[in-house]
C-alpha positions as a Python dict, from the first residue, in 0.01 Angstrom:
ca = {
    (1, 'X'): (0, 0, 0),
    (2, 'X'): (-62, -328, 134),
    (3, 'X'): (220, -475, 232),
    (4, 'X'): (194, -767, -77),
    (5, 'X'): (188, -422, -322),
    (6, 'X'): (549, -327, -172),
    (7, 'X'): (730, -680, -155),
    (8, 'X'): (584, -694, -518),
    (9, 'X'): (772, -378, -638),
    (10, 'X'): (1130, -564, -564),
    (11, 'X'): (1122, -761, -881),
    (12, 'X'): (1095, -436, -1039),
    (13, 'X'): (1397, -342, -1190),
    (14, 'X'): (1315, 53, -1228),
    (15, 'X'): (1199, 30, -859),
    (16, 'X'): (1431, 314, -656),
    (17, 'X'): (1471, 44, -364),
    (18, 'X'): (1847, 175, -299),
    (19, 'X'): (1993, 446, -83),
    (20, 'X'): (2279, 633, -167),
    (21, 'X'): (2493, 448, 42),
    (22, 'X'): (2396, 142, 11),
    (23, 'X'): (2416, 175, -357),
    (24, 'X'): (2747, 261, -298),
    (25, 'X'): (2821, -20, -54),
    (26, 'X'): (2683, -236, -290),
    (27, 'X'): (2880, -131, -596),
    (28, 'X'): (3221, -73, -371),
    (29, 'X'): (3260, 284, -482),
    (30, 'X'): (3210, 622, -280),
    (31, 'X'): (2896, 797, -306),
    (32, 'X'): (3102, 1060, -464),
    (33, 'X'): (3101, 795, -800),
    (34, 'X'): (2738, 812, -798),
    (35, 'X'): (2753, 1187, -818),
    (36, 'X'): (2980, 1201, -1074),
    (37, 'X'): (2812, 950, -1291),
    (38, 'X'): (2437, 1159, -1230),
    (39, 'X'): (2629, 1527, -1314),
    (40, 'X'): (2740, 1340, -1649),
    (41, 'X'): (2360, 1221, -1699),
    (42, 'X'): (2468, 880, -1706),
    (43, 'X'): (2183, 807, -1468),
    (44, 'X'): (1919, 968, -1277),
    (45, 'X'): (1856, 909, -955),
    (46, 'X'): (1480, 964, -751),
    (47, 'X'): (1458, 1138, -514),
    (48, 'X'): (1284, 1071, -192),
    (49, 'X'): (1053, 1278, -93),
    (50, 'X'): (1292, 1408, 158),
    (51, 'X'): (1502, 1477, -125),
    (52, 'X'): (1794, 1222, -128),
    (53, 'X'): (1860, 1003, -409),
    (54, 'X'): (1722, 668, -475),
    (55, 'X'): (1892, 384, -732),
    (56, 'X'): (1714, 113, -928),
    (57, 'X'): (1851, -205, -988),
    (58, 'X'): (1816, -95, -1311),
    (59, 'X'): (2021, 271, -1263),
    (60, 'X'): (2293, 21, -1035),
    (61, 'X'): (2347, -240, -1333),
    (62, 'X'): (2505, 108, -1576),
    (63, 'X'): (2629, 210, -1256),
    (64, 'X'): (2853, -120, -1265),
    (65, 'X'): (2948, -115, -1623),
    (66, 'X'): (3117, 258, -1554),
    (67, 'X'): (3282, 98, -1251),
    (68, 'X'): (3383, -172, -1516),
    (69, 'X'): (3522, 136, -1731),
    (70, 'X'): (3679, 416, -1465),
    (71, 'X'): (3847, 82, -1292),
    (72, 'X'): (4015, 10, -1640),
    (73, 'X'): (4197, 381, -1669),
    (74, 'X'): (3858, 521, -1885),
    (75, 'X'): (3783, 890, -1763),
    (76, 'X'): (3444, 879, -1583),
    (77, 'X'): (3310, 1142, -1896),
    (78, 'X'): (3437, 906, -2134),
    (79, 'X'): (3294, 616, -1990),
    (80, 'X'): (2930, 756, -1971),
    (81, 'X'): (2974, 851, -2269),
    (82, 'X'): (3114, 500, -2422),
    (83, 'X'): (2805, 361, -2205),
    (84, 'X'): (2525, 610, -2341),
    (85, 'X'): (2667, 520, -2704),
    (86, 'X'): (2690, 111, -2682),
    (87, 'X'): (2287, 222, -2539),
    (88, 'X'): (2187, 398, -2876),
    (89, 'X'): (2381, 129, -3107),
    (90, 'X'): (2177, -104, -2916),
    (91, 'X'): (1873, -11, -2961),
    (92, 'X'): (1980, 47, -3318),
    (93, 'X'): (2009, -257, -3412),
    (94, 'X'): (1737, -341, -3247),
    (95, 'X'): (1518, -111, -3457),
    (96, 'X'): (1713, -262, -3801),
    (97, 'X'): (1613, -616, -3701),
    (98, 'X'): (1226, -517, -3635),
    (99, 'X'): (1261, -362, -3978),
    (100, 'X'): (1378, -668, -4181),
    (101, 'X'): (1165, -896, -4020),
    (102, 'X'): (882, -655, -4108),
    (103, 'X'): (1007, -609, -4428),
    (104, 'X'): (1061, -1015, -4564),
    (105, 'X'): (855, -1106, -4800),
    (106, 'X'): (464, -1266, -4611),
    (107, 'X'): (467, -1596, -4912),
    (108, 'X'): (820, -1730, -4929),
    (109, 'X'): (711, -1936, -5209),
    (110, 'X'): (568, -1684, -5383),
    (111, 'X'): (991, -1556, -5484),
    (112, 'X'): (1085, -1849, -5741),
}
C-alpha cells in the first residue's frame, strides 16, 4: 500500500481510523460508553491486528446521536433501540419512494 492509498482512505466514512481512546475523546464521552453501545449492538467496531477497537467516522456519527439521547435522559439501551428504529424507518421510506417511482406510468399523456 502506498502513502497515496492511505491518504485516500481518510475520505472513506467506513474506514476504521480512530482508536477507542481517540473516539471517546472526540465524542466527549468515556470508553465505557463506546463499549456499552457496542454491547447493545448499535455499532460494531472493527478490530486492529492487535485486537484493539477501531471506529469509523460513520460509527462516530451514530455514537454521537446515541450520546445526544443519553444526555437528554434516555437509558442507553433505549437510545440504541431508537436509533436502530430511526434507521429502519429511513430505509423503509427510501424503499417506498423507489417503489412509487417505478410504479408511475411511463407515458403520462396516456391517462386522460
